[in-house]
C-alpha positions in Angstrom: 0.0 0.0 0.0 1.3 3.4 -0.9 0.8 6.3 1.4 0.6 10.0 0.4 4.0 10.6 2.0 5.5 8.1 -0.5 4.2 9.9 -3.6 6.9 12.2 -5.0 5.8 15.9 -5.0 7.1 16.2 -8.6 4.9 13.3 -9.8 3.2 14.2 -13.1 -0.3 13.2 -14.1 -0.5 12.3 -17.8 -3.6 13.8 -19.4 -6.1 12.9 -20.6 -6.7 10.2 -18.0 -9.4 8.5 -16.1 -10.1 10.1 -12.8 -12.2 8.8 -9.9 -13.9 11.2 -7.5 -15.5 10.0 -4.2 -18.7 11.9 -3.7 -20.7 11.7 -0.5 -24.3 13.0 -0.7 -27.5 12.9 1.4 -29.0 9.5 0.7 -32.3 10.6 -0.9 -30.6 12.5 -3.7 -30.5 11.4 -7.3 -26.7 11.1 -7.9 -27.0 10.9 -11.7 -28.8 14.3 -11.8 -26.2 15.8 -9.5 -23.4 14.5 -11.7 -25.0 15.6 -15.0 -25.6 19.1 -13.6 -21.8 19.4 -13.3 -20.4 17.4 -16.2 -23.1 17.8 -18.8 -23.1 15.2 -21.5 -19.7 13.6 -20.8 -19.5 9.9 -20.4 -19.1 8.6 -16.8 -19.5 5.6 -14.7 -20.9 5.9 -11.2 -20.9 3.1 -8.6 -22.2 3.0 -5.0 -19.4 2.8 -2.5 -20.9 2.8 1.0 -23.8 4.0 3.1 -23.4 5.6 6.5 -24.4 3.5 9.5 -27.7 5.4 10.0 -28.4 5.6 6.3 -28.2 9.4 6.1 -25.4 9.6 3.6 -24.3 7.5 0.6 -20.9 7.6 -1.1 -20.3 7.0 -4.7 -17.3 6.6 -7.0 -17.5 8.7 -10.1 -15.1 7.7 -12.9 -14.7 9.9 -16.0 -12.1 11.2 -18.4 -10.4 14.5 -17.4 -8.6 16.4 -20.1 -6.1 18.4 -18.0 -5.3 19.7 -14.5 -7.7 22.6 -14.7 -10.5 20.4 -15.9 -9.9 18.0 -12.9 -9.8 20.8 -10.4 -12.8 22.7 -11.8 -15.0 19.6 -11.6 -13.9 19.1 -8.0 -14.8 22.7 -7.1 -18.2 22.5 -8.9 -19.2 19.4 -7.0 -18.2 21.1 -3.7 -20.6 24.0 -4.5 -23.7 21.7 -4.5 -25.6 21.8 -1.2 -26.5 18.1 -1.1 -22.9 17.1 -1.7 -21.3 16.8 1.7 -17.7 15.6 0.7 -15.7 15.4 -2.5 -12.4 13.5 -2.6 
């Protein structure tokens, strides 16, 4: 297992590449609608990851193609702006 401390700070990401975001939302939300509101018509794959113990939150893995560093960071920031999204990783 690799820890963040073992990843070189000068590591380069080769774009375009597949990127996976972990998105935690309030459980009664329609995740596909949330995703499409941010990424539009791009192709993506979303899978359920986990539910919280009390069922209030659900986490999903969102896999899609990002074109460059700005694209990756912009998507992250746009997901963070949505009220029903509690965490984006």
